C-alpha positions as CSV (number, residue, x, y, z in Angstrom):
1,M,-79.0,33.4,122.2
2,R,-82.4,33.3,120.6
3,H,-84.0,31.3,123.7
4,K,-82.2,34.1,126.2
5,S,-83.9,36.8,124.3
6,H,-87.4,35.1,124.2
7,N,-87.1,34.7,127.8
8,T,-86.2,38.3,128.1
9,T,-89.3,39.5,125.7
10,V,-91.4,37.5,127.8
11,R,-90.2,39.1,131.2
12,A,-90.2,42.3,129.7
13,A,-94.1,42.0,128.4
14,L,-95.3,40.6,131.7
15,L,-93.7,43.7,133.6
16,L,-94.9,46.2,131.3
17,V,-98.5,44.6,131.6
18,A,-98.1,44.4,135.1
19,A,-97.2,48.3,135.3
20,A,-99.9,49.2,133.2
21,V,-102.4,47.5,135.6
22,L,-101.0,48.7,138.8
23,S,-100.6,52.5,137.1
24,G,-104.1,52.7,136.1
25,G,-105.2,49.6,134.0
26,M,-107.8,48.7,136.6
27,R,-109.7,51.8,136.0
28,L,-110.1,51.1,132.3
29,S,-114.0,50.8,131.0
30,G,-115.2,48.7,128.1
31,V,-113.3,47.1,125.4
32,E,-112.3,50.5,123.9
33,G,-110.3,51.3,127.0
34,L,-108.9,47.6,126.9
35,E,-107.8,47.8,123.1
36,G,-106.1,51.5,123.5
37,A,-104.0,50.3,126.8
38,V,-103.0,47.0,124.6
39,V,-102.0,49.0,121.9
40,K,-100.1,51.0,123.9
41,L,-98.6,48.4,125.4
42,R,-97.5,46.6,122.4
43,A,-95.7,49.8,121.3
44,R,-93.7,50.0,124.4
45,V,-92.7,46.4,124.2
46,N,-91.6,46.6,120.3
47,T,-89.9,49.6,121.3
48,T,-87.9,47.5,124.2
49,L,-87.0,45.0,121.8
50,I,-85.6,47.3,119.2
51,R,-83.5,48.9,121.8
52,Y,-82.4,45.3,123.4
53,R,-81.5,44.1,119.9
54,E,-79.3,46.9,119.2
55,R,-77.5,46.6,122.3
56,I,-76.9,43.0,121.8
57,G,-75.7,43.6,118.0
58,D,-73.5,46.2,119.7
59,Y,-72.0,43.9,121.7
60,K,-71.2,41.4,119.5
61,V,-69.4,43.7,117.3
62,Y,-67.2,44.9,120.4
63,I,-66.2,41.1,121.5
64,A,-65.5,40.7,117.6
65,Q,-62.9,43.5,117.5
66,K,-61.4,42.6,121.1
67,I,-61.2,38.7,119.7
68,R,-59.3,40.3,116.6
69,A,-56.9,42.5,118.3
70,G,-56.0,39.7,120.6
71,E,-57.3,41.3,123.7
72,Y,-60.1,39.2,124.9
73,G,-59.9,35.7,126.5
74,R,-57.2,33.5,126.3
75,G,-55.7,35.1,123.4
76,A,-54.9,37.9,125.5
77,A,-53.1,35.8,128.4
78,D,-51.2,34.4,125.9
79,T,-49.8,37.3,123.8
80,A,-49.9,40.1,126.6
81,G,-46.9,38.9,128.5
82,P,-45.6,40.0,131.8
83,K,-45.8,43.4,132.6
84,S,-42.4,43.4,134.6
85,P,-39.6,41.2,134.5
86,A,-41.0,38.0,135.7
87,P,-39.1,35.9,138.0
88,V,-37.6,32.7,136.8
89,I,-39.0,29.2,138.2
90,G,-36.0,27.7,139.9
91,H,-34.6,28.0,143.2
92,D,-33.9,31.7,142.7
93,E,-34.0,34.7,140.3
94,R,-30.9,34.0,138.6
95,P,-30.3,31.6,135.7
96,P,-31.7,28.1,136.8
97,A,-29.1,25.4,137.8
98,L,-30.8,22.9,136.0
99,S,-30.6,23.6,132.4
100,P,-32.2,21.5,129.4
101,V,-29.9,19.0,127.6
102,E,-30.2,17.7,124.0
103,S,-28.9,14.2,124.5
104,P,-30.8,11.6,127.1
105,P,-29.0,11.8,130.2
106,P,-27.1,9.1,132.1
107,H,-28.7,7.3,134.7
108,P,-27.9,8.8,138.1
109,H,-24.9,7.0,140.1
110,F,-26.1,4.7,142.6
111,D,-23.3,3.9,145.4
112,G,-25.2,2.0,147.9
113,P,-28.2,3.4,149.9
114,P,-27.5,6.3,152.4
115,P,-25.2,5.4,155.6
116,K,-26.5,3.7,158.4
117,S,-28.3,6.2,161.2
118,P,-30.9,6.2,163.5
119,L,-32.7,8.9,161.6
120,V,-33.5,5.8,158.9
121,R,-36.2,3.9,159.7
122,I,-36.5,2.0,156.7
123,R,-33.6,1.3,154.4
124,T,-34.9,-0.2,151.0
125,P,-32.3,0.2,148.4
126,I,-33.4,2.0,145.2
127,A,-33.7,-0.3,142.2
128,S,-32.3,0.8,139.2
129,L,-34.6,2.3,136.5
130,G,-32.3,2.2,133.5
131,R,-31.5,4.6,130.7
132,G,-34.0,6.9,129.4
133,S,-34.8,10.3,128.2
134,V,-35.8,12.9,130.9
135,Q,-37.2,16.4,129.8
136,I,-36.3,19.2,132.0
137,V,-38.1,22.2,131.9
138,D,-37.1,25.2,134.5
139,R,-39.9,27.7,133.3
140,V,-43.8,27.4,132.6
141,P,-45.0,28.9,129.6
142,G,-44.5,32.6,129.2
143,N,-40.8,31.9,130.3
144,G,-41.4,32.6,134.0
145,F,-44.2,33.6,136.5
146,P,-46.8,36.5,135.2
147,A,-46.7,40.0,136.6
148,V,-48.4,40.7,139.5
149,G,-51.8,41.4,138.6
150,A,-51.8,39.2,135.6
151,P,-55.2,37.5,134.4
152,R,-56.2,34.5,136.8
153,S,-55.7,32.1,133.8
154,T,-51.9,32.6,133.5
155,R,-51.0,32.3,137.2
156,P,-49.3,28.8,137.4
157,R,-50.9,26.3,140.4
158,L,-48.3,23.8,141.8
159,E,-50.8,21.1,141.8
160,R,-51.4,21.1,138.2
161,A,-49.3,18.6,136.5
162,A,-48.9,20.2,133.4
163,M,-47.1,23.3,134.8
164,T,-44.5,21.1,136.6
165,P,-41.6,19.6,134.3
166,T,-41.3,16.0,133.8
167,V,-38.4,14.5,135.8
168,S,-36.9,10.9,136.4
169,P,-38.5,8.9,139.4
170,A,-34.8,7.7,140.6
171,S,-33.2,8.6,143.7
172,W,-29.9,10.8,143.9
173,T,-27.4,9.7,146.7
174,N,-24.5,12.0,145.0
175,G,-23.7,13.5,141.8
176,S,-20.7,12.9,139.3
177,R,-17.8,11.0,140.7
178,R,-15.2,12.9,137.7
179,R,-15.5,16.6,139.4
180,P,-14.2,17.6,142.6
181,R,-17.4,18.9,143.9
182,V,-19.2,18.3,147.1
183,A,-22.9,19.8,148.2
184,L,-23.4,20.7,151.8
185,S,-27.5,20.0,152.6
186,F,-29.5,20.8,155.6
187,D,-32.7,19.5,156.6
188,S,-35.1,21.2,159.2
189,G,-37.0,18.1,160.2
190,E,-39.0,17.6,163.3
191,M,-35.9,18.5,165.8
192,S,-35.5,22.0,164.5
193,A,-36.9,24.6,166.6
194,G,-36.3,28.3,167.6
195,M,-34.1,30.7,165.6
196,T,-30.5,30.9,167.5
197,G,-28.7,28.1,166.0
198,C,-30.5,28.5,162.7
199,E,-29.0,32.2,162.4
200,R,-25.6,31.3,163.5
201,L,-25.5,28.9,160.6
202,I,-26.8,30.8,157.9
203,D,-24.3,33.5,159.2
204,Q,-21.4,31.1,159.0
205,L,-22.6,30.3,155.0
206,V,-23.0,33.8,154.0
207,K,-19.9,34.9,155.8
208,S,-17.7,32.0,154.1
209,E,-19.9,32.4,150.6
210,T,-20.6,28.7,150.9
211,P,-23.4,27.4,148.5
212,A,-26.0,25.3,150.5
213,T,-29.2,23.3,150.1
214,F,-31.9,23.6,152.6
215,F,-34.5,21.0,152.5
216,L,-37.5,22.7,154.7
217,T,-40.6,20.7,156.0
218,G,-43.9,23.0,155.5
219,R,-44.3,23.4,159.6
220,F,-41.0,24.7,159.9
221,T,-41.7,26.9,156.8
222,E,-44.8,28.4,158.4
223,G,-43.4,28.6,162.0
224,Y,-40.2,30.5,160.7
225,P,-41.2,32.5,158.0
226,D,-38.5,35.4,158.7
227,I,-35.7,32.7,158.4
228,V,-37.1,31.2,154.9
229,R,-37.5,34.7,153.6
230,R,-33.3,35.0,154.7
231,I,-32.2,31.9,153.3
232,S,-34.4,32.5,150.0
233,S,-32.7,36.3,149.8
234,V,-28.9,34.4,149.5
235,A,-28.1,33.9,145.6
236,H,-26.1,30.7,146.7
237,F,-28.8,29.2,148.8
238,E,-31.6,27.0,147.6
239,L,-34.4,25.7,148.8
240,G,-35.9,22.0,148.8
241,N,-38.9,20.1,150.0
242,H,-38.9,17.7,153.0
243,S,-42.7,17.4,153.4
244,H,-45.0,19.0,155.4
245,S,-45.3,17.3,159.0
246,H,-41.9,14.9,158.5
247,P,-43.8,11.8,158.4
248,D,-42.4,8.4,157.1
249,L,-43.9,8.4,153.8
250,T,-43.3,4.8,152.9
251,K,-46.1,4.0,155.4
252,K,-48.8,6.3,154.5
253,P,-51.3,6.0,151.4
254,E,-50.4,7.8,148.1
255,K,-53.2,10.5,148.5
256,V,-51.4,11.4,152.1
257,V,-48.1,11.2,150.5
258,E,-49.2,13.5,147.5
259,E,-50.8,16.0,150.2
260,E,-47.7,16.2,152.3
261,I,-45.4,17.3,149.3
262,L,-47.9,19.8,148.0
263,R,-48.5,21.4,151.5
264,A,-44.8,22.0,151.9
265,Q,-44.6,22.8,148.1
266,R,-47.2,25.7,148.8
267,A,-45.7,27.0,151.9
268,I,-42.3,27.4,150.6
269,Y,-43.6,29.3,147.6
270,R,-46.0,31.2,149.2
271,I,-43.5,32.8,151.6
272,S,-40.2,32.6,149.7
273,G,-41.3,33.0,146.6
274,R,-39.2,30.2,145.1
275,R,-40.5,26.9,143.5
276,G,-38.2,24.3,144.7
277,R,-37.1,21.8,142.2
278,L,-35.6,19.2,145.0
279,F,-37.5,16.8,147.4
280,R,-35.6,14.8,150.6
281,P,-38.1,12.1,152.1
282,P,-38.0,12.4,155.9
283,Y,-35.5,9.9,157.6
284,G,-34.4,9.0,154.1
285,S,-37.1,6.5,153.9
286,T,-38.4,6.1,150.3
287,N,-39.7,3.9,147.7
288,M,-40.9,3.9,144.1
289,T,-44.5,5.3,145.0
290,V,-43.0,8.1,147.0
291,N,-40.6,9.0,144.3
292,N,-43.0,8.6,141.7
293,I,-45.3,11.3,143.3
294,A,-42.5,13.7,143.8
295,A,-41.4,13.1,140.2
296,R,-45.0,13.9,139.0
297,H,-44.9,17.2,140.6
298,G,-41.7,17.9,139.1
299,L,-39.3,17.1,142.0
300,H,-36.0,15.2,142.0
301,T,-35.7,12.7,145.0
302,V,-32.6,13.3,146.8
303,L,-30.6,11.3,149.5
304,W,-27.0,11.5,150.4
305,D,-23.9,9.6,150.7
306,V,-22.4,11.4,153.9
307,A,-24.2,11.5,157.1
308,A,-22.5,13.8,159.9
309,D,-25.1,12.3,162.3
310,D,-25.2,16.1,163.9
311,Y,-28.9,15.5,165.1
312,R,-27.1,13.4,168.0
313,K,-26.8,15.1,171.4
314,D,-23.8,13.1,172.6
315,R,-22.1,14.0,169.1
316,T,-19.3,17.2,169.5
317,G,-18.2,19.6,166.6
318,R,-15.0,17.8,166.3
319,Q,-16.8,14.4,165.6
320,V,-19.0,15.9,163.3
321,T,-16.4,17.6,161.2
322,N,-14.4,14.1,161.1
323,S,-17.4,12.3,159.8
324,V,-17.9,14.6,156.9
325,L,-14.1,14.8,155.8
326,A,-13.7,11.4,156.0
327,G,-16.7,10.4,153.9
328,A,-16.5,13.4,151.4
329,R,-15.3,12.3,147.7
330,N,-16.2,13.6,144.3
331,G,-20.1,14.6,143.8
332,S,-20.9,13.8,147.7
333,I,-23.9,14.8,149.2
334,V,-23.5,15.6,152.9
335,L,-26.2,15.4,155.1
336,L,-26.6,18.2,158.2
337,H,-29.4,19.5,160.1
338,M,-30.7,22.8,161.5
339,H,-30.9,22.6,165.1
340,G,-32.5,25.1,167.1
341,D,-29.6,25.2,169.9
342,G,-27.2,24.9,167.1
343,S,-24.5,23.0,168.8
344,A,-22.4,20.4,166.8
345,S,-23.5,21.5,163.1
346,C,-22.6,25.1,164.1
347,E,-19.7,24.4,166.2
348,A,-18.3,21.8,163.2
349,L,-19.2,24.0,160.0
350,P,-16.3,26.3,159.8
351,D,-14.1,23.3,160.0
352,I,-16.1,21.3,157.6
353,I,-16.1,24.4,155.1
354,A,-12.0,25.1,155.4
355,G,-11.0,21.1,155.3
356,L,-13.2,20.4,152.1
357,R,-11.9,23.0,150.5
358,G,-8.2,22.6,151.5
359,R,-8.8,19.2,150.0
360,G,-9.5,21.0,146.8
361,F,-13.4,20.4,146.8
362,E,-15.4,23.1,145.3
363,L,-18.7,23.5,147.2
364,V,-22.1,23.8,145.2
365,K,-25.5,23.5,145.4
366,V,-27.2,19.8,145.4
367,S,-28.9,20.9,142.3
368,T,-25.6,21.5,140.3
369,L,-24.4,18.1,141.1
370,I,-27.4,16.7,139.8
371,D,-26.7,18.6,136.4
372,D,-23.4,17.3,136.5
373,A,-24.5,13.9,136.4
374,R,-27.1,14.6,134.1
375,T,-24.8,15.9,131.5
376,E,-22.0,13.5,131.5
């Protein structure tokens, strides 16, 4: 403060000297006239300095009062809280499916790699990571996002690790085998285009009140924002991350892998308002590097144990239905796709839903299966 005050004083003095000279100082005659001008100048400088110091003192008092009242700086952000009900960080505005647990969760069930499919370019088995304590946090500090208009310092940034929960880098191929629950998941990969099939598929799920998990790429999210907003508006749907441009991440450097995940995460959050907690690597191709990067940003890596192969143009609705019903068992995660033409998947979906429920399965979201396995 002293250094700044000194500089300000010097500037003020120089400005006053210049003003005095320009306003008539050049017409001064003799030493007496110059001394009189200096006396007047000194008086004006002293007056300016006194006023300046008074203003600095008043400002210090004002800041001290604000700090004591908790209305200044970080204290205000920590104590003010949201001005309106804050949405929960999770898959929707309802209570989060992934709730914290007190005891160390069991390791995920590994019943083998996903079924063989032309979509899977590299099928590297995921090694067992052993048991360990995993802490799941469903909200950022403050129990949710701040209200619109809150200070910038309180707004979460998706790329900051401190704002994301700590999860295990293990891959989930299924949930608990002890409960008759099955999750239907839909990928919007590089073959997804158009709105007709997606709208038909969503209509069927809404009409039958069937929970579902949608793994969206960043490109799909940005290309079809209306579809994404409609999905996010349904309470029993959840959104997952499927990378931005759908590459084989095992062939990319770590920096590219992280950027692919974060770009999709930002796009989904920006358009839907939801912050996904699940990640499905394109083609089901993953390794420990990909899993670790996803976990670093609070994302569970999700694969599957039942593949419907509905992406193939030679597959009929009946064949897709038979594949799902034949492979489904307790805790299964079913892989389906959001196709632009909506051919096989839309044709098969009503029979899949009816067949699974007829066999006594409860249809749930993928996060529910993960929660079941973690709390066993």
